[in-house]
N, C-alpha and C positions, 0 to 999 in steps of 0.2 A: 801340663801342655793344653794350646790355647786348642777351642776346633774356628777351623774357620768359619769362615760364612758362606752361610750355603749361595750359592749362583740363583737367579731371579729366574721365577718360571714363566715361559712366555705365556701363558693366561692369565700370569696377575695382572688386576686392573694397575694402572699409573694413581700416583699418589695423589692427595686431598687437592695440591697444591695451594692452597691456601683459600680455597671454597668456599666457607664457614655458612652453615646451617640455615641461618636465617636471611644468608643472600639471595642460597639456592631456592631459598622455598619463595622470595622475593621475585626471581627471575621466575619459576616458571609459573606463578601462580601469575604473574600482571602479563607473561608471553602468550598464557591461554587465555585472560581475559580482551585482551587485545584483538586477538582472531575472532572473538563472536561482536565483540563493538563492530568491526567493519563489515562482518557478515552483516549483519541487519541494518545499519547504516548505508551501506550500498541498495540495500531494496528501497531504500528511500531515497537516493538519488534516482536512481534506473525507473521508479515508479514515473514521473511526467513521461519519457519517451519509450517503453515498454508497457505501461500499465501494470498495474499491481493486482495480476494473474497468477494462477497458481503454475502456470508457466515460469513467469518470472520467477516464485519466491522456489520454484523447485531448480530452475536451472543454479542460483546464487549459493541456494544451501548445497547444489552437486560441484561447483567449483571450490568451495569451502572446504568438503568433506574433501575432495581431491586432494585439495594444497594439504592440509593434514595429514592427508595419510602419507604424499611424498615428501615433506617435509621429516614427519618424524622419520622416516625409511631412512632417508640421506642425510642425516643429521646425524643418525647412529652409526651410518658407513664414514664419516666424516672425522667423528670423534675418534674412531680408530686408526684415523692414518693420521692425521693432524691433530697438534697442542691442541687438545677442546678449549682452555680459555683462551685462543686468538680469537676463535671461529666468532664468540657470542658477542662481542663487541661489534664488528660486521655484519652480525646479522641484525640487529636490533635497528644499529644504525641506517643501512637498507632501507629495513621495513618503515622505517620512522620516512624517510625522507619518500616514499612510493605512497604511504598513507597518505600524508600530506597535500601531493600534491593531486589524487584521487579527483577529489572533486571539482577541480581547474581541468584536467585531463578529459573525463565523462561531459561534464559540459561541451566543454569546446567539440569533443567529437560528435556529440550527437546534432548539434547546430551547422558545423561544415563537412562534418565527414559522417554521416549515419550508418553507413553498411560498416564502417569499420568499426560500430560503438561496441556490440557484445564482443568482438576481439577484445579493445582497452578493456573494458571489464574485467574479461577472467583476467586477464595481464595483472591489474590493480587488484583480484583477489589471489590470483594465485602466487605472487610474488612475494604479498608479504604476509601472507596466510602460512604458506610452507619454510618461511624463513624463521618465524616466529613458533612453526611448531616444534622447528627443527631445535631451539631451546631447551626444550625439556630433557631426550635421548643428549644432548650435549651437556649440562650441569647434572644427567644423572652419573655420566662416564665421571667428570670429576669426584663426585659423592661418593661412589663406590671403593671406600679404603682396599674392600679384602671381600673373596667371594663368601663369607660366611656371612652378610649383610647383606647378598644380594635382596633379597625378597622384600625387607626393609625398605631398603632404601627405593626399591624402583616401586613398593606397592604407595611408599608416602607419599613420593613426587607426582605420582599419576593422579591420588588420589588431589591434592593438592592441585594439579590440572586443572583437573576436572570442575572441582570448588570455582576453579576461579574463571572459568567458561559459565559456569552460573551465574557468580557475581554479575561480570561481562554481559550477559544477558537478559538480567535483571534489571541492572544499571541503567543500562542502554532502554530496554525497553519504558520503564517507569520513571527515571529520574532524567535522563540527560535529552532525547528525545524531546521531552513535553516542556524544556526550559532551555533550547540550545537552538542556532540553528546546523544545521549537520553538517555544513560547510566546519562551524568550529571547532567541531566535534571531532572530525577529520585532522584538522591543520594541528588541534593542543594535543592530539594521541602522537600525531608522526611527532610532536615537539620533544613528548615525553620519552616516546622511546630513543630517540638521538641525543636525548639527555642521560637517560640510561647507559647509552653506548659507552656517552664518554665518560660514566664515571667507570666503568669495566675497565674500560683503555687505561686511565688514571690509575686505577688501582694495580690495572697489571701494570704497572710503569712502560704503557706503547704509548706514542706519540700521538697526540692528540692532534694533529693537522688534518685529518680525516673526517673528526667530529664539526671542526670548525668550519669545514665546508658545508656538512651536510644540516648543522642548522642554519646558514647561512642559504642553502636552498629551500627548506622551509621557510625560513623567512620572507623572500621571494616568494613560495610561491603560493604562500598566506595574503600579501598585497597582491598578486596575479585574479587568487579565486574571486575579490571582491571587483574583477572587473570580469569576470567570464560571462556568457550568456547564459540567459535561464535561471536565472536569479530569481529569488521569491522577496515581496512585502515581508509578508509573513510564514514560518515555517510552523504548521500546525502539529498537529499528532500524528496525524494520516497525510495531509494533503502539504505542498508547498502550493502557496496562495498569494494571488497578485489582484489590484483590483484595478480594475481598465478603463478608464473617462470616455464615453461614447465623443466623438466629437462631431458630430450630428444634432446629439440633442443633448443642453446642458445641465439636466440631472440625473442623464442616463447613465448605468455602472454595472460595469459585466465583471461577477468573479470566476475567476479561474484558476480552477484546481489543477495540478500537476499539466499544466497543458492545453488540458482539455474547458471550452466554457460550459460552463456547468448553469450559470445563472443570471438573466437579465435584468436587471432592478431601474424600474425610473422613481428615484425616490420621492420627488412630487407628486407625482400620478402615478399611484398605482393599480390603476385598471388599463397601463399600453405594458403588452402582452409583446415581446419583441419575438419571442421560441415561437414556430410552429406550433413544436407539442405541445409547448403552455397553452396558447389558442385555443385546439383541441379541447386538450383538459374543459375547457371554459365555458366551447362549446356542447360539451357532452351534461356536463353540473348545471348551468344554468338550464338548459335542457329538459331535467330529469324533477328539477325543481320550479313551484309559482317564484314569479321573478320577482326579489327586494327580497323570498324568506328569510331569517336567519337559520343557518343549519348548525349541525355539531359535527367536527371534522377532525379527523386523526390524517396526521401527514408521518410518512415514515418515510425519512431524509428531506431535511430541511435547505441545506445550499443556502441560494439568496433570501429565499421565503417569498417566492415569486407570486405562487399563488395564494398562501395563508393573507399574504397584503391584497389580493385581491377581492377575497370572499369581505375581507375587514369592509372593506371600499363600497362594494354592491350589493350586502347584503350585511347592513348594520347587526352589531349583535350578534353574529356567527361566532361561536367560539372554537377554535383551534388549536388542539396540541400537536404539538411535532417534536417528534423522536427524531434527532439528530447525537450520531453519535460522535461529534468531534467538536471538542469545546473551543481550538481554537476559531472553528467558523462560524460558531454563534458568536463569539469576539468582536470578530470581524464585520457581522454583520449590525451587532448592535454601537461599535464605536464606528464605522464605513459606512455605512449604508445605511442609516436612523431608522433602526429597527425600536419601534414604538409599544412598547408591552401592554399598554391601557389602550390598544384596539382588539384584546380579546384574544392577542397571538400567547400560548402559552408554549414555550420552546424550553424540552427537557433533552436533559446531555446523557444520551442512552442509548444502548442499542434497540432497534426497531423494532426486532422479536419480541426481546425481552419487554419493552414498551407495551404491545402488543396484548401480552398476557396481564397485565396489570390492568385491562381496561375493562372495564362489568358489560357481560351480554347485553345486545341489545341497546346500545349505547348512542354509536355514532351515524349522521345519517350517509356519509360519505369516507370514506378511504381512499389515498390518494398514495400509491405505490410511487417517489421517484428517488429512490435509492442506489448507490451507484459507487462500488469501488474499483477503480479504474476505468474500466471500457464495458462491466456486467456486473450485472444485479447480484450481489454479495449471496451466494448460495442458500442460506438458511432462507433468506428470504422469499423462495421459489418455489418452496416443496409443500405438499400436500397439506403436512400439520400446521408452516404456515399462514398457507389463507386458508385453514379452517378455524385458525383464530380472527384472520378478520371475517371470514365467515356469521363466526362468536360475535362480534361485536357490533356486525351491522345492525340497522333496524328491519323489518322484513320489506320494507320498500328502500333498502338501502341503498349504495350505490361505489362499488370497489373500483377504481383506474388506477390501470398503473402506464410509468414510460417504462419501454425495452428498447433495447440497440442491439440490432444482428447484422450480420452481414451474409453473404453467399447462401446459402439453401436455408438460411432462417431456422436452422435447427432447435436449436435454444428456444426460438420465440413460438417455434410449434411444441415443442411440448411444454413449454409455460401452458398455453390455450389447451392442451388435452390436462393438463393438470387440474386447471382454474371449470374444466368439464364435468369435472366430477363429482365436484361441490357447489355449480351455480345452477341452477336453470337454465339461465340467459347467458351467452358469451358472445361479445361482439369484437369485431378488429378493426381498425382508425388507422389509416395508412396510407402511401402512394398505391393508384390502384394495381403497379408491377408489383409489389409488393406482399399483397393483403388475397391473391388470388383472384383478380376482377379482370386481369389480362393474360389468363394462363399460357400462352404463348410463348409471353415474353420472360425473360430472364430477370428473378427478383435481382434491386439494386440494395434494398439494404440501408439501416440507418437507424432513424425513432419509426418505432410503431408505437400504439394504443391498446391496450386490451382493456372492456367493460366488460364486467360482469356484474349479475345481479339475479336477486328473487324474482324479479319482475319483467315483464319484456321490455326492453329496452326500444323506445320511439325511435328507430330510425330513419324515417322519414324527416323528421323534425330536426334530430342529428346534425343529416346529411344541408338539410335549410341552414344550420347553423354555424356548422363549416362553411359552408361554401359563401356563409353570409363575414366570415372573419378570414375569408382568402387565404385558407390553411392549401388550398390544394390537394386535399386530402380526401378518398371517398371510406365508408364503411359498410363494412361487407356482416351478413346474420346468415343464421341459419345453417340450410345444406351449403353454401359459399364457406363456411366457419368449418366443417366437418371435413368437407373436401380440401379443403387446404391445411388442416390439422394432420389427415391422411395416421399414420401408425404413430405416430411421434410418443414415446414411451412419457410416464405420469413420474415427475419428478417427487423422489418424500426424503426423508432424512437419511434413509439409510442406500438411497442412488441419487445424487443430483450433479451430475461432472458437467456443470453447467459451462466453463473452460473450456470443456474439449471441444462442447456443441457449440462455440461460437467457432465461428472459420478463423485458421490461421493468420489470414492477411486481413483482421482491423485495420477500418482505417482510425482517425482520430476524429470522430463523427464530432460536431457540434452540437450541444443538447441543447 
């Protein structure tokens, strides 16, 4: 007598439905990698408009993690209620379309509807992030052929997804961003996702009409992105860079990084200093050292190398060592801004703090701090430990001059001055009178400030005369005025340096 087959048990998972192990691994690996590619590149897209700050990074990471959590949860629920195989194609296809349109949407919104930028940014991260994250539980459902192998299947695919995320992160950070424009990365990734969607639908014998529409949308979006506002002449590892010619000065060029005017260079006349803060630095250095005397200088941050060029011209024989972290900016200096290495300017592509550590003690007459990540000085260059290295490399009569940007209550600038006062016997502050405590009744406006630190006294009257001669409109404050201005500001250390939080939330796109 033949035993009838047992009826199906409600808790048993569905059969494989034709999704092989290799296809499952490829889908989970690729979708997880794509989520991280989008997250990292989104930071680059938003930096010109929101700044490359801790808040921007935290926001993007938070949205990405929300998308991953939401997608994993909803993807698992959907796979229990609908044929999982029918979900993969649409998830990949819609993700591909949104990803490919992200550069166009963000740049257009930033230009024409700025208040909506955060909302659009959240949408362009949440939608593809959630849909791509849903792929893993959907594929897991398809691969579970029996409850006995649940742990093996879930563990394997979870590991594959994590490895894919790692590869996506490393590939983007070390390869893609340094070689390709971010718009090309996203439109290319979008196209790949749509193609993957079409392959899945073709294998499942579903109609490909939707995939054809998606591919056409990606192609149209790619073409439109080329005409979107906010484009770059060059996308470096860290910045969206443009060179803007001065209509009033034939050889004048402005280096614009992420929407901020970082440097002005007159290619034929390095003594022409356009920006007020650079004129102020020149006033301080020229006052501190005899006219024409060559110096040994170190510059933390390069940009357009305006001040190193100035020193090479007015102080022949000066040796300027520059630590500039962005090799793309250095390439622009050489190819478009006429950098001549025979003038004694040695530019090293390196982090400014690591560059300081390599310098010998008592080896520099001047150290100039002018490094910025977005609108703030990178926090690790502001701390007691970093500035202790500045003090170490300076000669006994050496001078440290740093450019700061702050607004509102100037909490960051006050903290930086408090930190310097722990290391240097003499600290002076230079800026608009309302910002440096010379007009206590007025509310600070903010913007650029200079802080000057040295083991020797700063000749305030001579510096003031030089500032007036260069028509900066700035004043110098020393002694008790600086003490009162600093107040009880905290000392920044490697263990505590909340630079982005000290900067006011209403930071503006200050001209540097």
